[in-house]
Steps between C-alpha positions, in 0.01 A plus 500: 500500500725559199808341345852631549698632209867411532836446339767243588872551440823332600644654816848361538608139513219247557256779584183632341333833581128556447392865490132536587290783363184579694317825559437420866815496716347283771355239265825478302712456812267236645511312169882506507497343847253231393717412199814476714323289764377263230838454332730492801445130586526384137765248400815668370409843636768631736324827591206712395477859618201733468538873453230766484462444125736215421592138567856366482529125442836333563548138400754219492585442132618147579147406598287745303550613140494880454199495267314267736562741786382789284185311405428427868528870580284599204228249592496616861461864395221419253309295756524751786200734544551875524283598793550702818358242739356611833779492762484215749736676742481857630791655688494829690833675551531780761744767382665797666556740211775759468767611744771246578269223379439652155807710422395572139139597568550877518714522186268268309192701600668815371601327177143381442348839593318348797494579868649232724154436643359473148762247394434290811125514446526388138742219576288367787169535314592244234453125534790317336556146377818297537608479135809286547783424743863596429786678494583396857342211695142585594501843335151554358436721200164663572285683250366685335630822656292808409656699215520808724749314725719341236866593501840371396746300706774677693801609295725342766351193673541469876736234626270437798121524516345406838256209513140617470582801281229599252614626161357607166642474148333508161147362515566299817550526873671247723606409852849373581444195725869481589778754521672520163640742243229679305440770243136598558410834660387425857181659632438308822561190707284234659553351847329181380721193483506385140735205550485205739779249452312237704182509291429255217450805277755745645383805299147637533456613137373263232414581137143621459451611862337837561706748702390823664701757698379672817681814624612487865678749727857468624367408847280228351795377292718467811224321691433254215871438458535416869200266483643323195843451660 
């Protein structure tokens, strides 16, 4: 276990931003989530959002002085351990790669000087951790993605990405739990339901969970999709 190095700066009105500096992506992201969870119920705090390497603290200045809010954030960072704890939850995601399900797979494989089969094998061989949840409800940032698979976002984001689509961007991969716009290159899609409006926890991903991907055929995808309907 080691301490986090960090810096805290104003981030708009009644908002502080803590940038966390850790060598281990997983440990840093898990620490950010612990900090946010600790501060969120505090008096005067209106919201606290964890990123992969940051924490944004928003507060009500009528109930909490700016320097008091900053001190709360600083104390929480200093008291949070930097450790990649063993995951309590493990999630397996079946994925049909390429074709209509992964429209960017072929071009990405060519860009990365890999065969399509090689790209699929490398993506599915890695075990990922849920680093944080954002930009859309339930969207999990998973990492770390092997360097050989890292790529940039699309120059022109799609206006519609089907639910279950698997994308990659930078050092992360992710699965879109709901249909939404999106700018990540898409390499596959899962038939697994990632959202259940009737459940107490409607999305299956939680920070710190371990996620693995298992390649499946188009026939298996169709069968699983029918079973999940």
